[in-house]
C-alpha positions in Angstrom: 0.1 0.2 0.1 2.8 2.2 1.3 4.5 1.6 -2.1 1.9 2.3 -4.4 1.3 5.4 -2.9 5.3 6.4 -3.2 5.0 5.2 -7.2 2.1 7.2 -7.6 3.7 10.7 -6.0 6.6 9.7 -8.2 4.4 9.9 -11.2 2.8 12.7 -10.1 6.7 14.8 -10.3 7.7 13.3 -13.1 4.4 15.1 -14.8 4.7 18.6 -12.6 8.5 18.5 -12.1 10.4 22.0 -13.3 12.0 22.1 -16.9 15.0 23.0 -15.2 15.6 19.0 -14.0 16.2 17.7 -17.6 18.0 20.7 -19.3 20.3 22.6 -16.8 23.8 21.6 -16.2 24.5 23.6 -13.2 22.2 24.8 -10.1 21.9 27.5 -8.3 24.6 28.0 -5.5 22.7 30.5 -3.2 20.1 27.9 -1.6 22.9 25.0 -1.6 24.9 23.4 1.5 27.5 21.7 0.0 28.0 19.4 3.2 24.4 18.3 2.9 24.5 17.7 -0.8 21.2 15.4 -1.6 20.3 15.2 1.8 18.9 18.3 2.2 17.0 17.8 -1.1 15.8 15.0 0.2 14.8 15.8 3.3 12.4 18.8 2.1 11.2 16.3 -0.9 10.4 13.9 2.1 8.2 16.9 3.0 6.4 17.1 0.3 5.7 13.3 -0.3 3.9 13.2 3.5 1.7 16.1 2.2 1.0 14.8 -0.9 2.4 18.3 -2.6 3.9 17.7 -6.1 2.8 21.0 -7.3 5.6 22.9 -9.7 5.9 25.9 -7.5 6.8 23.7 -4.4 9.3 21.2 -6.6 10.7 24.5 -8.0 12.0 25.6 -4.4 13.5 22.7 -3.2 17.2 23.3 -2.4 20.1 22.2 -4.8 20.8 18.8 -4.5 24.2 19.1 -5.7 25.9 21.9 -7.6 26.6 20.4 -10.9 24.8 17.4 -13.1 27.5 15.1 -13.0 28.0 15.1 -9.4 24.0 14.3 -8.8 20.5 16.3 -9.5 17.4 16.5 -8.4 15.8 13.4 -10.2 18.8 10.9 -9.5 18.1 11.7 -5.6 14.4 10.9 -6.3 15.7 7.6 -8.1 17.5 6.3 -5.6 15.0 7.6 -2.9 12.5 5.6 -4.5 14.5 2.5 -4.9 15.5 3.0 -1.3 12.5 3.1 -0.1 10.7 0.0 -2.2 13.8 -2.2 -0.6 13.4 -0.7 3.1 16.9 0.9 2.7 18.6 4.6 3.1 18.5 6.4 0.1 22.1 7.4 1.1 23.1 3.6 0.4 21.9 3.8 -3.4 23.8 5.8 -5.8 23.3 5.8 -9.6 25.8 5.8 -12.3 26.4 6.6 -16.0 28.7 4.1 -16.2 28.5 0.4 -15.7 32.0 -0.1 -14.5 33.2 2.8 -12.4 30.9 1.7 -9.5 33.4 -1.7 -9.2 35.9 0.6 -9.6 35.0 2.7 -6.8 34.7 -0.1 -4.3 38.0 -1.5 -5.6 39.9 2.0 -5.1 39.0 1.9 -1.4 39.8 -1.8 -1.2 43.2 -1.1 -2.7 43.8 1.6 -0.5 42.6 -0.2 2.7 44.4 -3.3 1.7 41.1 -5.7 1.6 40.3 -8.2 -0.2 37.6 -8.3 -2.9 35.7 -10.6 -4.8 33.5 -9.9 -7.9 30.5 -12.2 -8.3 28.5 -12.3 -11.7 25.6 -13.9 -13.4 25.3 -14.4 -17.2 28.6 -12.3 -18.7 30.3 -8.9 -17.8 30.1 -6.3 -20.3 32.6 -6.8 -23.3 34.5 -3.5 -21.7 35.4 -4.4 -18.7 39.1 -5.9 -19.0 39.9 -7.6 -15.9 43.3 -8.2 -16.9 44.3 -4.1 -17.8 42.2 -3.5 -14.0 44.6 -5.4 -12.4 47.7 -4.0 -14.2 47.0 -0.4 -14.8 44.9 0.9 -12.2 46.8 -1.7 -9.4 43.4 -3.5 -8.3 43.2 -6.9 -6.5 40.3 -9.1 -6.8 38.9 -13.0 -7.7 36.4 -12.8 -10.5 33.8 -15.6 -10.5 31.0 -16.5 -12.3 28.1 -18.3 -10.5 24.8 -19.9 -12.0 22.5 -19.0 -9.1 23.0 -15.9 -6.3 22.6 -18.6 -4.1 25.6 -20.1 -4.4 27.9 -16.9 -3.5 30.0 -18.3 0.0 31.6 -16.5 2.4 34.6 -14.4 1.9 37.3 -12.8 4.0 36.6 -9.2 2.4 34.1 -7.7 0.3 32.0 -9.0 -2.0 30.4 -7.2 -5.2 27.8 -8.9 -6.7 26.8 -7.9 -10.5 23.7 -8.4 -12.3 22.2 -7.3 -15.6 19.0 -6.4 -15.0 15.9 -4.8 -17.5 13.6 -4.0 -14.6 14.7 -1.0 -12.0 12.9 -1.5 -8.6 12.9 -4.4 -6.3 16.4 -5.6 -5.6 16.6 -9.4 -3.9 20.1 -9.2 -2.3 21.8 -12.6 -1.9 22.9 -13.4 1.8 27.1 -12.7 1.8 26.7 -9.7 -0.3 28.2 -6.7 1.0 27.6 -4.2 -2.7 25.0 -4.8 -5.4 25.4 -3.4 -8.7 22.5 -3.7 -10.9 23.8 -3.0 -14.8 20.9 -1.6 -17.2 21.8 -2.0 -20.7 21.1 2.1 -21.9 20.8 3.7 -18.5 24.3 3.0 -16.8 23.7 1.4 -13.5 22.8 1.5 -9.5 25.0 0.5 -6.8 23.3 -0.6 -3.2 25.6 -1.0 -0.3 24.2 -3.9 1.8 24.8 -3.7 5.3 25.5 -1.2 8.0 29.2 -2.2 8.6 29.8 -1.7 4.6 28.6 2.7 4.9 32.0 3.7 5.6 32.4 3.1 1.8 29.3 5.6 0.7 31.4 9.1 0.6 34.8 7.4 -1.0 32.1 6.0 -3.6 30.3 9.2 -3.9 33.8 10.9 -4.5 34.4 8.9 -7.2 31.3 9.5 -8.9 32.3 13.2 -8.3 35.8 12.9 -9.5 36.0 9.9 -12.4 32.8 9.7 -13.6 28.9 11.1 -13.8 25.7 10.4 -12.0 23.1 8.5 -14.2 21.7 11.8 -16.5 18.6 13.5 -16.1 17.2 12.2 -19.4 17.9 8.6 -18.1 17.1 8.9 -14.4 13.6 10.4 -15.8 13.4 7.1 -18.2 14.4 5.1 -15.1 11.6 6.7 -13.0 9.5 6.0 -15.8 10.1 2.2 -15.3 10.3 2.4 -11.8 6.5 3.7 -11.9 5.6 0.5 -14.4 5.4 2.9 -17.5 7.4 2.2 -20.7 10.7 4.1 -20.7 11.6 6.9 -23.1 15.3 6.0 -23.3 16.7 7.5 -26.0 16.3 5.9 -29.5 19.3 4.8 -31.4 17.8 6.2 -34.6 20.5 8.6 -35.5 23.2 7.9 -33.3 25.9 7.6 -36.0 24.8 10.6 -38.1 25.1 12.6 -34.5 28.6 11.3 -33.7 30.4 11.8 -37.4 28.6 15.4 -37.7 30.5 16.0 -33.9 33.6 14.4 -35.2 33.3 16.2 -38.1 32.7 19.4 -36.5 35.7 18.7 -33.5 38.1 18.3 -36.0 37.1 21.4 -38.0 37.3 23.6 -35.0 40.6 22.2 -33.6 42.2 21.6 -37.3 43.4 18.2 -36.1 42.7 14.7 -37.7 43.1 12.3 -34.7 40.4 10.3 -33.5 38.2 12.8 -31.6 37.1 11.0 -28.4 33.7 11.9 -26.8 33.3 11.4 -22.8 30.5 11.5 -20.6 32.2 14.9 -19.3 35.3 16.8 -19.0 36.8 14.9 -16.1 35.7 11.4 -17.8 38.0 12.2 -20.5 40.5 13.5 -18.3 40.4 10.2 -16.1 40.8 8.5 -19.3 43.9 10.6 -20.4 45.8 10.1 -17.5 45.2 5.7 -17.0 45.9 5.7 -21.0 49.2 7.8 -20.6 49.9 5.5 -17.6 49.4 2.1 -19.1 51.6 3.7 -22.3 54.4 4.2 -20.0 54.2 1.0 -18.3 54.6 -0.5 -21.7 57.2 1.9 -23.4 59.0 3.2 -20.3 59.1 0.3 -18.1 60.2 0.8 -14.2 60.4 4.4 -14.6 58.7 6.8 -12.6 55.7 8.4 -13.7 55.0 12.4 -12.8 51.9 14.4 -13.3 52.7 17.8 -13.5 49.7 19.7 -12.3 49.0 23.7 -11.0 48.1 23.3 -7.7 45.4 26.1 -8.0 43.9 24.9 -11.3 40.3 23.8 -11.7 39.4 21.5 -8.4 38.3 18.6 -10.2 41.6 18.2 -12.3 43.8 18.9 -9.0 41.8 16.2 -7.2 41.6 14.0 -9.6 45.2 13.8 -10.3 46.4 13.6 -6.5 43.8 10.5 -6.6 45.3 8.6 -9.4 48.4 9.3 -7.8 47.5 8.1 -4.4 46.5 4.9 -5.9 48.9 4.1 -8.4 52.3 2.6 -7.7 55.3 4.4 -8.9 53.5 7.8 -9.8 53.5 11.2 -8.2 51.9 14.3 -8.7 54.5 17.6 -9.1 53.2 21.4 -8.6 53.1 23.8 -11.4 53.2 26.9 -10.1 51.5 29.3 -12.9 49.4 32.3 -11.4 50.2 35.5 -9.9 54.0 36.2 -9.4 54.4 32.4 -11.0 55.5 32.1 -14.7 54.5 28.9 -16.3 57.0 28.7 -18.9 59.5 29.2 -16.5 58.0 26.6 -13.9 57.5 24.4 -16.5 61.3 24.8 -17.5 62.7 24.2 -14.1 60.3 20.9 -13.0 61.3 19.4 -16.8 65.1 19.9 -15.5 64.5 17.9 -12.6 62.0 15.5 -14.1 64.7 14.4 -16.8 67.8 14.4 -14.3 65.5 11.7 -12.1 65.3 10.0 -15.9 61.0 9.5 -15.1 58.3 9.8 -17.5 56.5 13.6 -17.4 53.1 14.3 -18.4 51.9 18.1 -17.7 48.3 19.2 -17.3 47.8 23.0 -17.7 44.6 25.4 -18.1 45.2 28.1 -21.1 43.7 30.1 -20.1 44.4 29.6 -16.5 41.2 29.8 -14.2 40.5 31.4 -12.3 43.3 34.2 -13.1 42.3 34.0 -16.9 46.2 34.1 -17.7 48.2 33.0 -21.1 51.9 32.0 -21.1 53.9 33.3 -23.8 53.2 30.6 -26.0 56.7 30.8 -27.8 58.5 30.4 -24.6 56.0 27.8 -24.0 56.8 25.9 -27.4 60.6 26.6 -26.6 60.5 25.3 -23.0 58.4 21.9 -23.8 60.5 20.6 -27.0 63.8 21.6 -25.5 65.9 18.2 -25.6 66.9 17.1 -21.9 69.3 14.6 -20.5 69.3 12.5 -17.7 71.7 12.3 -14.9 73.9 9.4 -16.7 73.8 11.9 -19.9 71.2 10.3 -21.9 68.4 11.7 -23.8 65.5 12.1 -21.2 62.0 11.2 -21.9 60.4 14.1 -23.8 56.7 15.2 -22.2 53.2 15.1 -22.9 51.4 18.3 -22.7 48.0 17.5 -21.6 45.9 20.6 -22.3 42.8 21.8 -20.5 41.1 24.6 -22.9 37.7 24.6 -22.2 38.3 28.5 -21.7 39.1 28.7 -25.5 38.2 25.5 -27.4 38.2 27.6 -30.6 42.3 28.1 -30.7 43.5 25.7 -32.9 46.8 24.8 -30.6 47.2 21.3 -31.9 47.0 22.2 -35.9 49.6 21.1 -38.1 51.2 24.6 -38.1 50.0 24.9 -34.7 52.5 26.6 -31.7 52.6 23.0 -30.1 53.2 20.8 -33.0 56.5 19.8 -32.6 55.4 18.2 -28.9 52.9 15.4 -28.0 49.9 17.1 -27.0 46.6 16.1 -26.1 43.7 18.5 -25.6 40.4 18.0 -24.0 37.6 20.7 -23.5 34.6 20.2 -21.0 31.5 20.2 -23.2 29.1 21.7 -20.4 30.5 24.9 -21.2 30.7 26.4 -24.8 30.8 23.0 -26.7 26.8 22.2 -25.4 26.0 25.8 -24.4 25.3 24.0 -21.0 23.1 21.9 -22.2 25.0 18.8 -21.3 28.1 17.6 -19.3 29.7 15.5 -22.5 33.4 16.5 -23.1 35.5 15.3 -25.7 39.3 15.2 -26.4 41.8 15.2 -29.6 45.8 15.1 -30.0 48.0 16.7 -32.7 50.3 14.5 -35.0 53.0 13.7 -32.9 50.6 12.9 -29.9 48.3 10.8 -32.1 49.8 7.3 -30.9 48.2 7.8 -27.6 44.8 8.2 -28.3 44.4 4.5 -28.5 45.3 3.5 -25.3 42.9 7.0 -24.1 40.2 5.3 -25.9 41.1 1.9 -24.6 40.2 3.5 -20.8 37.5 5.7 -21.6 35.6 2.5 -23.0 37.0 0.2 -20.0 35.7 3.0 -17.3 32.1 3.1 -19.7 32.6 6.6 -19.6 31.6 7.6 -22.9 29.2 10.0 -24.2 25.6 9.0 -24.0 23.7 9.0 -27.3 21.6 12.3 -26.0 24.6 13.9 -25.0 26.0 13.0 -28.5 22.9 14.6 -30.2 23.2 17.5 -27.9 26.8 18.6 -29.3 25.6 17.8 -32.8 23.2 20.6 -32.5 25.0 23.0 -30.6 28.8 22.4 -31.7 28.6 24.3 -35.2 27.5 27.6 -33.6 30.0 27.3 -31.1 32.8 29.8 -32.7 30.0 32.3 -33.2 29.1 32.1 -29.6 32.2 32.6 -28.3 32.5 35.4 -30.5 29.5 37.4 -29.1 30.2 36.3 -25.8 33.4 38.1 -25.6 32.4 41.1 -26.6 29.4 41.1 -24.2 32.4 40.3 -22.0 34.7 42.7 -23.2 32.1 45.8 -22.9 31.2 44.8 -19.2 34.6 44.4 -18.0 35.5 48.2 -19.6 32.8 49.6 -17.8 33.4 47.8 -14.4 37.0 49.6 -15.1 35.2 52.8 -15.5 32.9 52.7 -12.6 35.3 50.8 -10.1 38.7 51.9 -11.2 40.1 50.7 -7.7 39.1 46.9 -8.5 41.4 44.2 -10.2 40.0 42.5 -13.2 41.8 39.5 -14.4 41.0 39.3 -18.1 43.2 38.8 -21.4 44.5 41.6 -22.8 43.4 43.4 -26.4 46.6 41.9 -27.5 45.5 38.5 -27.0 42.1 38.6 -28.1 43.3 39.7 -31.4 45.5 36.6 -31.5 42.5 34.4 -30.6 42.1 34.3 -26.9 38.5 35.3 -26.5 37.0 34.0 -23.4 34.0 35.2 -21.8 35.1 34.6 -18.2 36.9 37.3 -16.3 37.6 37.3 -12.1 37.1 40.2 -10.0 39.1 41.1 -7.0 37.1 44.1 -5.3 38.7 46.7 -3.3 38.7 45.9 0.3 40.0 47.5 3.6 40.7 47.0 7.0 43.8 47.2 9.7 45.1 43.9 8.5 45.4 41.2 6.5 42.7 38.8 7.9 40.2 42.2 8.4 40.8 42.8 4.6 40.2 39.6 3.5 37.2 39.3 5.3 35.9 42.2 4.1 36.7 41.6 0.4 34.7 38.3 0.8 31.9 39.7 2.3 31.9 42.3 -0.8 31.6 39.4 -3.3 28.7 37.4 -1.8 26.8 41.5 -1.6 27.3 41.8 -5.1 26.5 38.8 -6.3 23.3 38.7 -4.2 22.5 42.4 -5.6 23.0 40.6 -9.3 20.9 37.5 -8.5 18.0 39.5 -6.7 17.8 42.3 -9.2 18.3 40.3 -12.6 16.7 36.5 -11.4 15.9 35.8 -14.9 19.8 36.2 -15.9 21.6 36.3 -13.2 22.3 33.2 -11.4 24.7 32.3 -8.6 26.2 29.5 -10.9 29.4 27.4 -11.7 29.3 27.1 -15.2 30.9 29.0 -18.3 30.0 29.2 -22.2 26.0 29.1 -21.1 23.8 30.2 -24.1 22.2 33.2 -22.5 22.5 35.0 -19.2 25.4 35.9 -16.8 26.9 33.2 -14.1 28.6 34.5 -10.9 30.5 32.1 -8.7 33.7 32.5 -6.0 36.1 29.6 -7.1 37.2 29.0 -3.8 34.1 27.7 -2.6 32.9 26.3 -5.7 35.2 24.8 -8.8 38.1 24.6 -6.3 36.4 23.4 -3.5 39.1 20.4 -3.1 42.5 22.3 -3.5 44.6 22.9 -0.7 43.0 26.2 1.2 46.4 28.4 0.7 46.0 27.7 -3.5 42.4 29.1 -3.1 40.9 32.3 -4.7 38.3 34.0 -3.1 37.5 36.5 -5.9 34.4 36.6 -7.5 34.3 34.8 -11.3 32.0 36.3 -13.5 30.7 34.3 -17.0 28.9 36.3 -19.7 26.8 34.7 -22.5 26.2 35.9 -25.6 22.6 36.3 -25.2 21.5 38.9 -22.1 20.5 42.3 -20.7 24.0 43.9 -20.5 22.6 47.9 -20.0 20.6 46.1 -16.9 23.7 44.3 -15.7 25.6 47.5 -15.9 23.0 49.4 -14.1 22.5 46.7 -11.2 26.5 46.9 -10.7 26.4 50.3 -10.8 24.0 50.5 -8.0 26.5 48.3 -5.8 29.3 50.7 -6.6 26.8 53.7 -5.0 26.3 51.0 -1.9 30.4 50.7 -1.2 
């Protein structure tokens, strides 16, 4: 009886839900408490359920579940809540993934760090892309793999038991005895992981962190389909009719935009692509540079996901280490790379550099000719042999229109891989899918990267590919139009508040093609000491953001994205994109992202009002 009531309520919610639950990739930070991600949303959702209130207006004011949909979103929370209720377990113990592999890897990762045994039990067949030998050799995870005819055949085991089941239906789960983790695989939707028994609940935060950093939650569209299955309706899962046509269109657009001929890989998000790049390069080093240390050179204050993921890979992979690369402020990227590469060459190690151009959030571009010279310089090991040349892994999300990788490009002599987060300009904020390509020198590395993108089941979904097919052809024009608005807004702020420090590209860099539409704003401050001045500035940041989102609620949003189709997004990197960055490396400044379509005069007017108030 209670189950029917719940399923009927979910049915009403699906009919009345806000459209943003399906079509936004980033959500409001002014109604979000990161420490209460998922729980705060579900507590208030449960209150609505108990009062049988499923009106659009009530659903619309629920607190943000996660700031970014790759981490989770309203529909993933409701799916997990529904499955939990049907099975009398806690909603926190149910975690949905777009990937069918990553929930397995998440458990293996924790057990590897805890030195705990794992057995993976399955009936039928494992997905073709799950390569147990590579998972053991490259990821370093240890496990036993056993096929059984029936779940009842699972015996006791000293360690964790994962049971994997291919399932068509979503809902009731028959948990076999002696199982710690149950993973149901759903052909077009992804997977659902259930953490069984109280003693395994310590895994939940670690598994959630893997979903946060190495993959994405089941997408809103796929969660919607899963919820339809849950309430007994036929699924609206994406039909395969135009998949190949869409993929061909996307790949052709990427090749034209980047001026490359390498294989273009499409991942479920930018970090899915970055994870495949990291693991693919580790795989390559294990085969071609046996026994040598692997060094990932990473700016300590770059986007938190990049920073955190790199350190997480190093933490659980033998012979891999992260080396800091200071790039912003008083540090020069070129000089830092030169110094770090000299040291790594001397150690005869394998150098992989991850860098953003322009940098985030300071929007700085290094001297590209000097960068080319430093990266292509022949270095010697301590014994006098020629050192291994670096691979330059370029995150060009802020300026995906720059053809760094063309055959005559500035980096043509250096093995280079470029990747872009698709939730930004490629999709205009409509999906999270990302992509990567290589230049001629780096082309040979793409096979291994492709291998790991597939192994992790982190490829873009069919709907994501369709969205990219629709949005990529207009990307460069949108970049151009958004830049014009951004330059006008920046110039206005300089005139209106000349004591503010603005980080944005120079007119000269813009003429070279660097036309981002994001800038950072270091507001003027006051106080008798550094602590007072910092506190005042942080308060002023929030005052500005709150004024903008209150006065222009249809366009100005407290969000973390960039490259959106319309409006203006405001955020503070230190409390959003730099969430897991070390405290001393965070930037407590406002970051402003301007679109090609907004009422710029209104934004100027409200900014002037802010200046009058300070």
